[in-house]
N, C-alpha and C positions, 0 to 999 in steps of 0.2 A: 600412643594410639589416638589420643585426643587430637593431636595435630593432623593425623591422617584423615580423621573424620571431618575436621574443619576444612582441609584441602579438598576433599571430595564434595563437601557441601558447596564450597565456592566454585568448584569446577562445573557442577551441573547447572549452577545459575549462569555462568558464563556461556555454557553450551546452549541453554534455553534462549538467552538474549541473542546469541549469534544466529540461531535458527530463525528466530522471530524477525530480526532485522535483515538477515542474509537471504532468507527465502520468503518470509511473510510479506514484507513491504513490496517487493516486485510482483508477487502474486496479487496483492490487494490493488496495486496500480493497474495490472492487466485486467482485473475484474472490473475496475472503473472504466477503462477504455472499452471493454466489451459491452458494458451496460450503456455506454454512450452511443454505441452503434445499434442498440436495440431498436427495431422498428424503422431503421433507415434503409431505404431501397438501395441495393447495391447494383453492380453492373449486370448481374444475372437477372434482376427483376426488370420487367418492362413497365415504364411509367410514361404517361402522356408527355409529349414534348413541352418543355418549359415549366413543368411541375417539379418542384423540389420537395423531397420528403424531409420531415423534421424528426429528430429523435423522440422516442416515447417519453412523456413527462416523468414517469417513474424511473426510467433509465437515467434520465438527467439527474434526478435526486440521488440515486444510488451512486452515480459517477461523482457527484459533488461530495458525498459522504466519504467515498473511498479516497478521493484526491485530498480532501481535508485531513483524513487520518494519516495519509502518507506524509503530507507536509508537516503536520504537528509532530509526528514521530521523528522526522528528520531534524526539525528545528530543536526539539527537545534533546536529541542526541548531540547535536552541535553545541547547544548551550551547556550541556553537562560536560562535554570534553573541553570546551573553552574555559569553564569555571575550574575544572580540575587542573588544567595546564597553567592557569594564572595563579593558582594557590601555592 
């Protein structure tokens, strides 16, 4: 019975990490891209000729945080798998 509980305990941890990396990182990346587009005039908006709009400063900060989180999570996962493979 103890081995079954240990297997279930490890199983839910693997499931949680899989959901986080499998669905969480792409969602976080998409949120960053969306934040970067915040305040930028698209094709549907009329702007004077020659005027370019810039992203909202808060959107740029949110995008940088989301991108940084995605990069650090990816690098951490890569380093962990490399360390495990070389051991």
